[in-house]
N, C-alpha and C positions, 0 to 999 in steps of 0.2 A: 518473555511468554508470547504469548504466541498468537495464534490467530483463532478462532474463528470458537465460537466458546467451546463447547464442549472442551470442555470439560468437558465444556461448551465448545464447542467445537471452539477452545479456541487451546491453541495447541502445547500447551506447557509453560510448565515453566523448566522443567530441567532434567535433566541428568541426572540429577542430583535431587530432584524435585518432583514427587510420582503421586501416583494412587493405588488406591488397590487392587487384584490380581484380579483379571477378567472372570467373569462369574462363568461358570459351565455351559455350553449348549443349551438350554431344556425350556420351552416356550413358557412365558410365565402369564398370567390370568390378565387379559387385558378389558375396561379398562382395570390401571390396578385399583388395587383395593383399598392400599394405603391410603389417607386424607389427604387431598391434595396442599398445596403449600403456597404461601406470597406473603411478601414484605407487606407488610403494614403500611399505611401512608402517614400514618406520625413519625416512622424513622426517615420519610426524605426531606433533606433541606432543598430549598426554592429561594428562590427572589419575594419579598411580601408580598409585590403585589399578583402573585400568580398563587395557583393551590393545586394538588397533585390529588386526584383522585384514581378512585379503581373501574376502569370499564369494561374489564372481563378479565375473566380470571377461567383457570380447570375448575370443571371438565370440557368445559366450553371450547378448548385448546390446550394445544399440549407441547412443549421444547419449539417453541417459536425461532426459526431461523431468520426469517426476513417478513417484510410485512409492504403492503402496499394499500391505497385509501382511494377507493371507488370516486366520482362524480357524485354520488349516493350516501356517502359517509360511510360505507360498509366495509370492514378493513377482512380483507385478504392474506393469510397466513399461509407461509410451508410451516412444516412440520419437520423435525427432527427427531423423532421418537428412537427409530431405528438407526440412530448413530452408533458410525463403528462397531465397537464390539457389542451393542447389542442389538447387531444384524440378525434374525433370526431367532431371536430372544422373545422382542417384544409382541410384535405384529408383523404376521406373514402377510398378511394382506399389506403389508407397504407403509409408506408413509403417505400423508395426506396434505391438502390444499384446502382450507379451510374458512367461512366466508361467516364473518361476527357480522350480526344486525344489531339496530337500536332501534325495535323498530317504532316505538312511543315516543323517541326524541327526547327521553331523560337523562342521558347521559350517562346512562348504562347497557351495555348490551343483552337484548335480552333472548336472541335466537342465533343458535351455531349451524351452521348448512357444510356438509362434508361433499365440495364439489368434486373430486375427486380423491379416490385411495388408489392406489396400484405400487407395486414391487417393483414396478422400472424407478420409483420415485424413494432414494433412499439420502435422507436428508440433503436437498435442494436448498440452496444459497442462495437462492435469486427468486422473486416473483415482481413482476409488474402489470398492470390493470390497464388498457386502452380499452376503453366502452366493453364491448364485448369480447375483447382477445386477453386469453390471459398469457403473459409469454414467465416464462418456469428456465430457470436455469439447471440442467440436471447434467452434468456430464456422462457422456463427452457430446452433449446436446445444449442450444437453446430450442425450446419445444415453444408452439405455440399453440395456444387452445383456443379456439372460439366456439363460445357458448351460442351459437344458433339463433335457439327458441328461448335465450333468456331466462332461465331456470334456473339458475345457479348450483345445476348441476351436470356434470360430462355425462354426456352419452352415445358411443360412439356408432350410432345408429344416426343418431341426431345430427348431432356437432360433427368439428373439425380438429383433428389435429395435425400439424404440420412440424416437421424438423425444420428451424430455418437455418441453423447453420451448424456444424457437425466437426469434429476433429481434439476436441478439448481435454487434456488428459486432465485425472484426478477425482473419480468418483471415489464416495466416502474419502474425500481428502477435504482439507481446509484453505490448502495451498489454490484452487483451480476456480472453477467458472463462478463467478457472482451475478450481482442483478444489472438487469437494463435498466437505463435510466432513460429520461427525454431531455433532450435541450429548447432552447426558447430557439432554433433553426428546424425544428420540424425533425429534429436527426434521434436515433436512437445512440444510446451511449454503453456500453458493459464493461467488466477486465477480468482478469482471468489472472491467478498468481503464479509465481514460479514453477507448479508443475508444467506450466510450458502446451504448445498448440502447434499444430498443421492446419491449419482448415482454410478453407476455398469460397470466398463468397460469391454470392448468386450473380456477380459481375462476370466469375467465371477468374477469378484472381487467388493465387495461392500464396496465404502468409505462414512463413517458416519463424516461431518462434522458440528462439536457441534457447537453451539451457541444459547446465549440466547435471541437473538436481531430477533423480530418481528414486527418493523416500520418501518415507511418510507415510504408504499405505501399502498395499498389496502390488504386486507388477502385473497383476491382471486390468488393473484400474490405469494402466500408463497406454491411451491407445494408439499415439503416433511416437517413433522414434526422435524425440525432439533430441535426446542427447548424443544423437547420431550426428546431428546438421553442422558441430563445427563453424559455426559463422557464417552460415549458409545465407545469401542475401534470396528477399521475398521477390513476389513477381513486382511491388514497386520499385524494386530498385537497391533498396535498404536492407540495412542488416539492423535487426530487432531482437529484441531479448525480453523473457518472460522475467516478471509480469507483466503485464502492457494491460492497456484501455485500448479501445476502440470507438470509432465513430461512423455510424455508417446510415441508410436511406432503411426506413422501417420494412422495407422488403428485401433486406440481407444484400442489397447492392452499393457500391460503392464504397467498400470498406477504406478506411483509412486505421493504419496504427498512430496516436495522437501521443504515448506517452509509453514507456518502456522503462524495462532494469528496476521492478519492483519487488519486495519480498512477496508479498500478500496484502496487497492493498483490497479492503472486504467490499467499499461499496465508492462510486463517485456521485457527486452530483456538480450540476453546470447550471449555475444562477442565470437571473435573465440579461445580466450582463456577456454572459459567452464565458464567465470565469468559469475553468471548473476544480474542485478541489477534492479533495482524498486523504484517509488515512494507509497508514501502512505501518507493518508490523517489525519485530525487530532479533536480531540473535543477543547480543549484549546489552539490555536499555537502553534502545535508539528508539523506539517507536514515536511518531511520526506525523504530523498533520500537517498540509502543505498547499499550497497552489500549486498545479500542474502547469509547466511550460510547456506546451503545443511544442511534438515529435520530440520532447528533451527523453534524457535518460534519469531515475531516482538513484541511479549510482550503487545499487547492488551489487548489481553483476558487472563485469566488463563489458564493455559495449559490444563484443561478440559472444555474450554471453556463455562463456566458456571458465571463466574465473570469479568467485564471491569476492568482497571486500575483503576478508582476512589476508589474501595472498598479496595487494596491494598495498596493508596498512604500514604507513611510514615511522621510523622508530620515532617515539615518542608521543606522537600523533595521538590527540583524544579518540575516544571507540566513537564517540557518535559521530566525529567527522569523519572518521577512517570509514563507516560504517555505509554510509551515504555519499564518499568520494567526495567532500566537498573540497579539496583540495587539488582535485583533477579536475581537467576540460573535461570535456563532454558530460558535465552532469548539471542539474538545474538546482536549484535552491532550495534547502532542504524543509525549509520552514522551523517549524514549532518539534523539535525534539524533546521531548518530556518523559523520556526513560523506560521504563520496561512498563507489560500491560498486555491489554489485549483489544487491540480497536476493533469497532464492526459499523455499523451501518449510520449514514451521514446524510445530514438537510441543510437545504439552508431556507432559513425564514425570511420571506421579504415582504406580506403582509397579512394581513389577519388578524384574529381576536386579540393578542396579545398587546396590539397599543405599538406605537410611533417608536418607542425605548428599545424595542428587538429588532425593527427594520434594518437586514442588512447582518444579520446573525448565520453565522456558520454553526451549525451541530452534530455533534460527534459523538457515537457512542465509546464508552470505553468499558466494559463487561470487565475486566479483570482490578478497574478501579472502583465500581461499584457507583458509575458518574457517565452523567453526559455532558459532556464538554461543552464549551459555549467561543466563540470567536467573533470579534469585528473587523473584518479585515477592511485594509486601508490600505491605498495606492503607495507603494514606497520602491520608487526608482521602478525598476522593471517588473518587480514582484509585489508582494503584499503581506504586510504586518500580520504576526500572528501572535497575537497576547491572548493567552487561555484563562479562562474563568470557569467556575463548577456553575453550569445550568441546573443541573437537578442532582444529587446524589445521594445514598445515603450512609455514607463516611460520616464520621464521628471521631475526632482528634481528642475528644472532653476526658480526662481522667476518670471522671465519675463514669464512662457508658461501663457497663459492665461486662460480664463473658458470654453471658447470654444475650444481651441486646446487640454486643459487637457482632457473634455469629451469624443470628439473622439479618442482622442491615449486609454481611457483604453476599452474601444470597441473591443480590440482585443483582442481576447480569443483563443488562441491556442491551440484544442484539442487534436491535435497528430502532429511528428513530423516524418518523413522519407530518405532514404538517395534513390535516383534514380539512376538507374544502367548507367546515365551520370555522376552520383558523385556529381549531389549538392544534396544541404539538400532541404525539402520541408516541408512546415509548414501548416495545416490546420487550419482555424480561422473560429468560432462560433463567429460571430458579436454579440453583446451584450451592453448594459449599464452598466448591472450589472451582477452580482455573486451571485448566492446563492438562497434560499427559493425556489426550484423546478421551479423555473418560467422560463420564456422565453420571452422578453418583449419587443424586434425588430420584432414587427410583418411583416417585411417584410423577414424574417426568410432568411437574407443573410448569406453567407457564402463567404470563397476565400480562394485558394490555395496561399502561394506566394513561391518566391523561392531564396535561398540563393549562391550565386556562386561567383567565382573571375568576377573582371570589364571585361568585355570584353570577358564576356563568351562563346562558341560555343559549345552547345549540341550536344556531338555524341553519341548514343546508340549503342552500340558493337550485332555484329547479335548472335542471339541464335543459335547455333547448335549441340545438343545433341546426333547426330548420331556417331562423334569420339571422341576419348581420347583427340584431340586437342581443340573440341568446348566443353567437359566437364570441361577440364581442366581452359580455357576461363570464363565458366559461375562460376567458383568455385573464381574466381578472381575475382566476381564482388563484389561493392559497397553495392550491396543490397544484405539482407540477405538470404529472400528466392530467389533468382537466384541463390546464392552459395547451399542452397538447394539441387535445381535440380541437379547441376553438381556435389553435396556429392552422393546422391543417382545413378547417372548415374556410377560414379569412382567406388563404393562401387560393383556394378554390375562386372564390370572390372576384378576386381581381379586381379592374377599376371599381369595378360597384360597391367597393367596402372603403375605399380611400378615404370620402367625408370623415366616415366612423373610425375608421381609425387613427386617423391624423388628427383628432381629438384628445387622443390618450400620449402623442406627446409633449400635451403640456401640463400633462401632470405632476403634480409636487413632489412623488413618490419614484424615484429616478429608476425603480427595476420595471412598477408599471410602464413607464416612458419607452425604455429600453423594449418592451416586448413591442411595441407599436413598430419601432424604427428596421426590427427584424425581418417584418411582413411589407415596408416599405417598396422594395428591388421587386414584390408580386404584383402591386397595386397599378399598373399602368405606367404612363410616362408621369404622370404627377407623384406616382410615390417615388420614380427613381430619382424626378426632379428634387423632392424632398430630402430624400436622402444624399444626394450631393450637398445639399446646402448644412446638411448638419454636419457636414465635414469642415466647416467655417465655424462650427458651436462654440459660443464661450466656457464650453464646459466640456472639458477633455474626455468626460465618460462617455457624453453624447456621438464626440469626434470617435475615438475608439468601439462603440460600438454601429454606428453609420459605418466604418470600415469594415469591421467583421460583417456586417449584413451584406456587404456589396460583393466581398470574398466568397461567401458561404452560398450565396444565390448566383454563382460565378460569372456577375457581370465582370466588365474589362476593367480591372487595375489601375491601366498607365492611361492618362499622366496622374494618378490622385495619389500611387503609389510614392512617385517621387517629389511630391506636394508634402504629402504628411510625414516623409522621412525627414522633413525638418522641423516637425510639431514640436511645442514645448514643451509636451508630457512624454517622458521616456514610456509610458505604459503603451503607449501610439505609437511610436518609434518600434517599438518590442514587435509589436505584432504587425507593422512594416515589412522590418527584417523576415519574421516567419514563413511573411506571405513569398518571400522573394525562392523560398524553395522551389516553385513550380515554374520559373522561369530558368530561361538558360543565361551564363554567365553575362554573356552580351549585353541582356536587357536590366539582370541583379543586379550587377555591379555599379552604373553609377547609383543606385539608389542607397544600395549597403554602405559605398561611402559617404553619403551623408549621415548617413546613421551611425557610421563609423566617427563621423570627426566630433559626436558628440559623446562620445563613450569618453566617463570619468577614471575610467583605467583600474577600479575596484569591483563595479556593480555584476557579478557573478550571471546573473540571469539576461543583464545586457550583452555581454560579453557570451552566451550563450546562444543567445538569439541570432545572432550576426552569424556564428558557426553555422546553425541548424539553416538559416536564412541561406548558408553559402552549402549547405550539402551535397556532395558528387560536384562542388566544380572550387574548391579549395584553393586549391594553387593559383586557376586564373585570378581569383579575388585580391589571393596574395601580392602578387606583384602588381596587379590594380591598385590595392591602396597604397603597396610599398612606391610605385611610383608616383601617383600623385597628390598623396600628402608627403612628399619630399623626400624619405627614407631610405632614399637610397645607399647613403652613407650609416652603415649598422653602429656608429659610433653616437649617433645622432637620434636617435630612439626614443619617443618616450616612452610613460609608462606605459599608456594605453595603447599606442603599435607593440609593445613588447609581448602584454599581455592576450592581444588577438594572435599577433603568431605562436606563441602558445595553444592558443584554441584549435587556429585552424591546423595545427599539424600538419604542415605540409613539405615534401623534400626540396624542394626550392626553397625554402628557407636555410639549408643547413651551411651554405658557404659562409653566412649571414651569420648564423649563430654560432659556427665554429670561429669566425672572429671574433665575437664579443667573450667567448669562451676566455679566449688567447690575449685579450685587450687588458692589459694590467693598470690601464690608466683608468677603467670603469670601477665602479664599487663592488667590493666582494659580491653582495648581495645580488648585482645584475649577473655577474659572470655564472652566480649557481643557477638563477632564474632559469641563462640560457641553457645549461648542463641538462635541466630539467625541461626544459622545452623539445631538445634532440630526441632525451628519451621517451617524449610522447609522439614522435613521428614513428608512425608503423609502416616502415620502409628497411629494405636493408642496408641502405646508404645509412640509414643513423647508428645502428650497431657499430660499423664501420666507422662512422664520425669520433664515436666516443671513444673505441679502440684503440683509433689516431691518437687522438688527445692523452689519452691515460700514458701513451710510450712516451709523451713529451713533455709533460705537464711536472713543473720541480716543486709548486706551492703543494702542500700537503693537504692543505682544505680542499683546494680544487681535484685532487687525484683521488682522497677516499669519497667525495661527494660522487666520482666519475664512474669507480669502484661497484658502490651500493646502487647506482642506477643501472648498469648493466647486469648487474647479477641478479636486480629484482625484475628487472622486465626480460630479462631470458630466461623465468622462468613463467610467464604469462603471457605479455605479447610479442615476443620477441622469440619465444619457445618453436614457433615455425622457421625459422632462422638458420636451426640446427650450428647452432653458438659453440658446441661443446670444445670441439677443438681448439679453438681458440681462447673459452675459458680457461681449458688449463694451461693452453701454452704461456698465456698473459699470468697465470698464478694465480688467479681471481676463484675458479673451481677446479677441481681435480677429482670426478668420483671414486678415484681408483683409492684415492689418499682420507677420501672422509670416514671417519670413525664414529657408528654410532651409536649411543647407549639407549641399552634397550631398556626395556619401560613395560611391565607388565602389572594391569589393575586383579590383583584377586578377587577369585571368587566369591562372593557372599556364602556367607552358610545356609544350607538348604531350609531349616526351617531357624526362624527368630526369634529368640526368648523375649523378646521385647515385642508387648501387647498395643497396639491402637488402644483399645478400650481402657484397657490398666494403665497407660500412660497419660490418658486425658481427663482422669480422675483426679491424677495429682496436682498439687497448688505448686508452680513455677515463679520459680526465685531469677527476676530479668536481671537484678546484680550477679549475681552465680551465672548465668546464661549468655550475658556479655564476655565473661571470660571462657565458655566449655567452648562457644561458638568457634573458638580461634583453630581451634581443632579443625576446621572445614578448610582453613586456608591453604591446604596442598591442591584446591580444587575450585575454591573463591576466593574473590576480593571483598576481605572484609574490614572494613573501617578506614581503607586506603590500604591495607595489607596484603598478601597473600597474590595468587594467578587469575588471570582473566583466563580461566579451563572452563570450569563448569559457568554453569547460567550466573546472572548477578541475582544476588537474596535480598539485595537492600531494599525496602519498601516491598517485597514481593507478600512477607506473609501477614500483610496490612490487607489483604486482597483476601486472603483464605479463610477459612474456616478452622477453626481448631483442629480437628482429625486429619484436615486435608494437610495441615502443615507437620502434623505429625507419621503420617503416612507417605509423605515426601522425604522425610529425613530415616524412618527405618525401613522403608521400602523400595530404595532408588532406580532397580532396575524395571520397576513395574508403570513408569510413564517418562519416556525419555522424550526431550523437546526436539523439533526440530531444527536442526543446525548443530546439534550434540551425539548424532550418532554416533559410534567409535567403529575404525578398521583395524584389525587384525593382521599384522604383518610378519611372515617368516619369515626368518631372514634368511639366506645361505648356509651363516654358520651356525646354524642353530637356534640363535637365539631367538626372542618376541620384542617386537615392539607393538602396544595398546596405545592407540591416541586419534582425535581427530584431522580427518583429513584435511586440511586448507584450502589447498589445490592440488588436480592430481596432474599426472604426469611425467617429464623424467626432469628434475627430481620432484618426486610427490614432496608437501609440505605438511608437515605432521607435528601436530600439537599433543604432548601428552601430561600426564600429572607433573603438579609444578609448576607446568608453564615455558615445559622445554619445547623450543621450536626446532625442528628438525629438517635437514633434508636430505631423502631418501631415495638413492638412484634406483633405477629397476634393477640395472646389474647387480643388485645388493639383494635383491628381494625374491623369494623363492616361492609365497602365493602370499594372495591378501583375501580375507573378507570381511564382508560388514558382519559387526558383533550383534548380537540379539541380546546381551545386557550392558547396564548402563558402566560407563566409568567413571563414577563417585563411588567410592566407597560408604557402604550402610553404615547406620548407627553403632551397631555391633560392631562393624570394623573399625572402628573410630574409637572402640573402647567407651563409648556413652553407655551409662546406664537410663534406665528409664527416669530416675529423676532429672539428670542430665539434659534428655530431652524435652524435658516439661519446663526447664530452667531455659533451654535457648527456645520453645515454642513463646514462654513469657519474653524473652527479649525480644526477638524477633515481631511478636505484635503492634510494641512501641516502636518499630526501626523505619522510620519512614524515608 
């Protein structure tokens, strides 16, 4: 399930799961004459101490893609009525930014104002409000609208429109630019999906976000040639991949890439401790919520952005681990990989009206699962535990729920979640019967805002007064991040004058509120600096962590504090110390990283990754320094921790020692195999040389097979640049001239189907028979452990869709093809045809075909290739399924979690 909502901007389940045909381009009456729809509040399940109420609904708003809440409790909405195929059909005047107001403070919005309607707006996926600045994410731009006269209506004669940054691919694309949010450090944060970007910040620094992705939308919406970058560096000297996260000053200067390698993170949140969390979506049942390790890669792409995860999947490796490269160096911990879905907006509850029970709760919208997930992250080594629960949901597993009731429940598609200045939680709902396929099937374009608050909640909005220090402190205490941002900036300007009152916050029982004060200390004169230095010795590790982060982000001198904190008892503190060394020379960083390395347990993925990231650009110098200072000059004496650090640093200087470890028969077999793997992840021409040489002399079959497998795998991906074809051929590993390709062609579906969705929907399905009938789908899908992982995962998908959406997907697979499942047609020089999903482009290409057959396709055997416009999945009619068979399968799938 993919992303955004539509249907929802949620990008489809399938290449076998789809929706109805696009309507003809004729402008419909607007607003729609059909009655607006919403899910009734009695369908929601929430904690018994809380209550769900309807705060606003259509016609006050339509199809909300994102929202933000200003200091006055007004909710700002970006709409996506003109999503995809509806562009030019629904509203010729363009999509809108709408402001919803509860003027009498009774918990129900009573006013709806249109701030802006403009053809320029096409389903923008992000909005953030900072006082009278409204920041919109509309590819290719991040745009700041300033409401000069504060009348909640943009007037170009009075107000101001400024393109802050530009160069982001993917207008009308879900895997593109997402919302700007604020951090506790006074910075702005945003992310963009794997459509990629080439953008220049307002300091003049250009970022080249590598990706080979160019699909899912019209080519005219890909504004920059990211597919031609081929692993190019950005002006900061690093190679970055799409999707990615950015931290910058509010004026667009001093941008930094702080995370990359995503598929499509819909939104990020940075809590008051400085921890960033995000959701990310999947190809095969691998959606995730995770803590983002600064500068780290999520693993969807190779580190040069040229290969998706499928090309690097290991034999027998579980898909969730392969999907996020969890067994490879250079990636951070995946967090909670929960399966198929459509993750959307996120937020972090720190204080407010819900009560102490909810302090420290990360909330994540899941539109495909009709749920907002909750997590209470706790430090766990160099990462955070991510134990999921349902915060609010309309899903029901009760067998007594009728089909009609069930179909109403699955219409709840949360697109965003936010916290108001009244301390309540608000959820935007893009109401729709289906999830995926770039479709939006609810012609009423209904939308709603639900409020989650304690029972008998009486909303109260604190007055905003930024003219006094007391008022600024009050803003800093707000439950709403962007209100806190206003307070932070105002107090930062006060300098030493604010120290006394800010320092009071340091004793607050709520650690998130205390942390907000710590971030300000470096700006509050000598007393502030002394206090933050003092906090580096706090008994509470969380305060030591935030103190170090505040010194670093305020660009204070880190030495000798880094040397001291590298020995801290907290793995989380040491992680951040290691990451901070990225900005320093090897001479400065190595002694600090040595102390961090001494305390590595050999297991913690984020810990060793933080060492590698801190050594970015100076890996060789660090490896030699660690080897010599840890006493590992003799490669037979390495411990598990140093072997793992060597694996992560991937430096050619380690080749001699690694080769010795492979050849050393006194070492355990697992140690020797790990040394082979470590060589395979060194991106230098000497690395394949080492493995080819070892392969010639090695007698042990297991070692020899491992060498062959790694040479073949890496020659297709990272080592493709070294032109190993002649050596592969002469060694007998791979000879393109002797490759015998198996032609595979997916037949054209019938022009007109005799199966009618509306007729099937009237039939009563038998889930027992459906469990048998669905086995016909195993040539493309895995069903109950049988079949190929060729098409998207079916398990649990139907539980998120309405009955008609499921039927559409089975009957008409070509009318909604998921990202990652678009087919390619290869016409081979021998006249045969090969249809399949290209998992890795290059020579050879890796092509996955029906039945799960994977083939290496040499370019020398290809006459031509082109993207297919139809699904690779067979329709119900092609599978000889009757209308009753489809009804039975639907009945089975509804109960298949």
